[in-house]
Every structure is written in structure tokens, then in C-alpha cells.
C-alpha positions in Angstrom: 19.2 -18.1 -90.1 15.7 -17.2 -88.9 13.2 -20.1 -88.3 9.6 -19.2 -87.9 8.7 -22.0 -85.4 8.7 -22.3 -81.6 10.3 -25.7 -81.5 13.1 -26.9 -83.8 14.6 -30.4 -83.8 18.2 -30.8 -85.0 20.0 -34.0 -85.8 23.7 -34.7 -86.5 24.6 -37.7 -88.7 27.8 -39.7 -89.1 29.2 -40.4 -92.5 27.4 -43.7 -92.6 24.1 -42.1 -91.9 23.6 -42.9 -88.2 22.3 -40.3 -85.8 25.1 -39.3 -83.4 23.4 -36.4 -81.6 20.0 -34.7 -81.6 18.5 -31.8 -79.7 15.2 -29.9 -79.4 15.7 -26.1 -79.5 13.0 -23.8 -78.2 12.3 -20.2 -78.8 9.4 -17.7 -78.9 8.6 -16.9 -82.5 6.6 -13.7 -82.6 4.3 -13.8 -85.6 1.0 -12.0 -85.6 0.5 -9.4 -82.8 -1.4 -10.6 -79.7 -5.1 -10.1 -79.6 -5.2 -9.8 -75.8 -6.7 -6.6 -74.6 -4.0 -4.7 -72.6 -4.8 -2.5 -69.7 -2.4 0.4 -70.0 -3.1 2.0 -66.6 0.4 1.3 -65.1 0.9 3.7 -62.2 4.4 4.9 -63.2 3.2 7.4 -65.8 4.0 5.2 -68.8 2.0 3.0 -71.2 3.6 -0.3 -70.6 3.2 -3.2 -68.1 6.4 -4.9 -67.0 7.1 -8.4 -68.3 7.7 -11.4 -66.1 10.9 -13.4 -66.7 11.6 -16.6 -64.8 14.8 -18.5 -65.3 14.8 -21.7 -63.4 18.1 -23.6 -62.9 17.2 -27.1 -62.0 18.8 -28.5 -58.9 20.7 -25.4 -58.0 21.0 -24.2 -54.4 21.4 -20.7 -53.0 25.0 -21.1 -51.8 25.9 -23.3 -54.8 24.9 -20.5 -57.1 27.2 -18.1 -55.1 30.1 -20.5 -55.8 29.3 -21.3 -59.4 27.8 -18.1 -60.8 29.7 -15.3 -59.0 30.0 -12.9 -61.9 26.4 -13.4 -63.0 25.0 -12.7 -59.5 27.3 -9.8 -59.0 26.1 -8.2 -62.2 22.5 -8.7 -61.3 23.1 -7.1 -57.9 25.3 -4.2 -58.9 23.7 -3.4 -62.3 20.1 -4.5 -62.1 19.2 -4.0 -58.5 19.0 -7.8 -57.8 18.4 -9.2 -54.4 19.4 -12.6 -53.1 16.9 -14.5 -51.0 18.9 -16.7 -48.6 16.4 -19.0 -47.1 14.0 -20.3 -49.7 13.1 -23.9 -48.7 11.9 -26.6 -51.0 8.5 -28.2 -50.4 9.2 -31.6 -51.9 12.0 -33.9 -53.0 12.1 -33.3 -56.7 10.8 -30.9 -59.4 7.1 -31.8 -59.4 6.0 -30.7 -55.9 8.1 -27.5 -56.2 6.9 -26.6 -59.7 3.2 -27.2 -58.7 3.7 -25.0 -55.7 5.5 -22.3 -57.6 3.3 -22.1 -60.7 -0.1 -23.2 -59.4 0.1 -22.8 -55.6 -0.9 -26.5 -55.3 0.2 -29.0 -52.7 0.4 -32.4 -54.4 1.7 -34.4 -51.4 0.5 -34.7 -47.9 2.6 -33.0 -45.2 3.3 -34.5 -41.7 3.2 -31.7 -39.1 3.5 -33.7 -35.9 6.9 -32.0 -35.2 5.1 -28.7 -34.8 2.0 -30.1 -33.0 -0.2 -29.3 -36.0 -2.7 -31.2 -38.1 -1.3 -32.9 -41.1 -1.9 -31.3 -44.5 -3.7 -33.2 -47.2 -2.8 -32.6 -50.9 -4.8 -30.1 -52.9 -4.4 -32.4 -55.9 -3.1 -35.9 -56.0 -3.8 -37.0 -59.5 -1.2 -34.9 -61.2 -0.3 -37.4 -64.0 -3.8 -38.5 -64.8 -4.5 -36.2 -67.8 -3.9 -32.9 -69.6 -3.3 -29.8 -67.5 -4.4 -27.3 -70.1 -7.3 -26.0 -68.0 -5.5 -25.7 -64.7 -4.9 -22.2 -63.4 -1.1 -22.0 -64.2 0.1 -18.6 -63.2 1.1 -17.5 -66.7 -2.4 -18.2 -67.9 -3.6 -15.6 -65.3 -1.2 -13.1 -66.7 -2.4 -13.8 -70.2 -6.0 -12.9 -69.1 -5.0 -9.4 -68.0 -2.7 -8.7 -70.9 0.8 -8.9 -69.6 3.0 -8.5 -72.7 5.3 -11.4 -72.0 5.6 -14.1 -69.4 8.8 -16.1 -70.0 9.6 -19.3 -68.2 12.9 -20.9 -69.1 13.7 -24.1 -67.2 17.3 -25.2 -67.7 18.4 -28.7 -66.7 21.5 -29.6 -68.8 24.2 -27.8 -66.8 23.0 -28.6 -63.3 20.6 -31.5 -62.9 22.9 -34.6 -63.0 26.1 -33.0 -61.8 26.8 -29.6 -60.2 30.3 -29.0 -61.8 29.1 -28.0 -65.3 27.3 -25.0 -63.8 30.7 -23.3 -63.2 31.2 -23.2 -67.0 27.9 -21.3 -67.6 28.8 -18.2 -65.5 30.2 -16.2 -68.4 27.3 -17.3 -70.7 24.7 -16.1 -68.3 26.6 -12.9 -67.6 26.7 -12.3 -71.4 23.0 -13.0 -71.7 22.1 -10.5 -69.0 24.4 -7.8 -70.3 23.1 -8.2 -73.8 19.5 -8.1 -72.8 19.7 -5.6 -69.9 17.6 -2.9 -71.7 14.8 -5.5 -72.1 15.1 -6.9 -68.6 15.1 -3.4 -67.1 11.4 -3.5 -67.9 10.7 -6.8 -66.3 10.4 -8.6 -63.0 13.3 -11.1 -63.2 13.4 -14.3 -61.2 16.5 -16.4 -61.3 15.9 -19.4 -59.1 16.2 -23.2 -58.5 13.5 -25.7 -57.7 15.6 -27.6 -55.2 19.2 -28.2 -54.4 21.6 -30.8 -56.0 20.3 -34.4 -55.7 22.9 -36.4 -57.8 26.6 -36.8 -58.1 29.4 -37.1 -55.5 28.9 -33.6 -54.0 25.3 -34.6 -53.2 26.6 -37.0 -50.6 28.7 -34.3 -48.8 27.7 -33.1 -45.4 27.1 -29.6 -46.8 24.5 -30.9 -49.2 22.2 -31.9 -46.3 21.5 -28.1 -46.1 21.9 -27.2 -49.8 19.4 -29.7 -51.1 16.7 -28.0 -49.1 17.7 -24.4 -50.0 17.2 -23.6 -53.7 18.4 -20.4 -55.3 16.1 -17.4 -55.4 17.3 -14.0 -56.9 14.9 -11.3 -57.8 15.4 -8.1 -59.8 12.7 -5.4 -60.1 11.9 -3.3 -63.2 14.1 -0.2 -63.2 11.3 2.2 -62.4 10.7 0.4 -59.1 14.3 0.1 -57.9 14.0 3.4 -55.9 10.6 2.5 -54.3 11.5 2.8 -50.6 8.8 0.7 -49.1 9.0 -2.0 -51.7 12.8 -2.3 -51.3 12.4 -2.4 -47.5 9.9 -5.3 -47.8 12.2 -7.2 -50.1 15.2 -6.7 -47.8 13.2 -8.0 -44.9 11.9 -11.0 -46.8 15.4 -11.8 -48.2 16.5 -13.2 -44.8 13.2 -14.9 -43.8 12.2 -18.5 -44.3 10.3 -18.8 -47.6 8.9 -21.6 -49.8 7.8 -22.0 -53.4 4.3 -21.1 -52.2 5.6 -17.7 -51.3 7.0 -17.4 -54.9 3.5 -18.2 -56.2 2.0 -15.6 -53.8 4.4 -13.0 -55.1 3.5 -13.8 -58.7 -0.2 -13.4 -57.8 0.6 -10.1 -56.1 2.4 -8.9 -59.3 -0.9 -9.4 -61.2 -2.1 -6.3 -59.4 0.8 -4.1 -60.7 -0.7 -1.4 -63.0 
């Protein structure tokens, strides 16, 4: 059944008419063609610009993803040229500071830097819940201005936010998704990542989690036409073992605005 809406609410009722379950389903319904003027001067000899696809797995760490999604990550690496970035470090305790850093390049909390003998950092913005954010320079708005065909941001919480174990059961589903959509994703910059590591449940109290909570997942696949670009691959390999933060993810997205 095709539904021509972006958001669909479903409800399940018991025989006596009580709601027993409900859910909001989201999709991108493509109706009328975009009116955005597209610059078709991509430097690979074709007339398209690569899409941006960001799949964020809430509360998933780098090493946790290796344990929980082995088939998915293996497929991304062997079939889609994916690269695992081992040392992405969170910039705040929960989603908000990491999302603002990733999508706007903003620091929303102060930072104490006495340990490195440096001046403390003040927040760029500290009234993050005081009004609508429609006019803020969110990164996908910048892509819209230059005519990137699609910028997809999917933020998944259900399988990983409260407990880490359900994530194991999604490995085959994610693998199926990437296999089914490989032709589309071969024309995209693909980010599979976390915002921070696991914060809840029994495993969060383990000694290992003192490291994992600070080290969210980051896995990047390039469009197919760039996977043999020697210098670009060299840069990615070097950065894959360096200390990074969500501000570096934002800087990367800003850099990709320049891809023609």
C-alpha cells in the first residue's frame, strides 16, 4: 500500500476498543519535483551530484558495533569501500551536544580545559530549547541551497538507546537494507555512526563501558567513483586512526559541500 504522506501514525486496538500499541512511521514521499537549481558541474564527467546519507544509531559505540553488527560492517567494508574510524570521541554526555556539534558545528556547553593548561571554552549557543530552530544553519539546509539531490538523516533509537542487546538482532536487517539499496548508495557519501556510546542497562556499568561510552561508531563509505581516488583514500586511512570528534564530522560535511 502506497501512502502519499511523510508521517503516518498507526494504532492497534484490542477487541474492546482500547489502544494496545501505536507508532509513528516516517518516510520521504516524493511528490512534485524539486524546484532547487542544481549545479551539474561534478568533476567526474557525469551529470549528477552524490547524495548524503547519514544513519545514526543512538548510543552505539565503535567496538559495540563490531560485536553487534559484524555482517553489516563487513559488507560495507568489502562491497562498498567502507572505512571504520576507530577514535571518534563524543563532545557531551547525551544526544543534544553531539547532535549540535555534528549538524551545526555548535558547542552548547562550556568546556573546562585546565587539564591541558588552556583557556576554558564558552558555549556558542546556550539557549537551545528556547524557541524554534528553523532558521539555524543546520547542515542539510546548506546542501539544499546548492542543490544536492538528497540529504537523508535517519536517527534510530529503538534497538540501542535503552539496552544494547537488541542491536544484535538488527544485523541481518541492516545487511539486507544495504544489499537491497547498494546501487543507490553507490552514488552517495554514506555515514553510519553513533552519537555517543551506551548509557543505560547493566552493560553500561561494566569497566569496558568507561571507554565505550566516549567512543561512538563512525563508518564512512564513499561514492563508487571516488573509491579509487588515491589521495582521498590515503587521507581517510590516516584520519581513521586519529582522535576525532563530532565537530570533525561537521567539518567533513562542510567540505563535501564543495564536491562538484
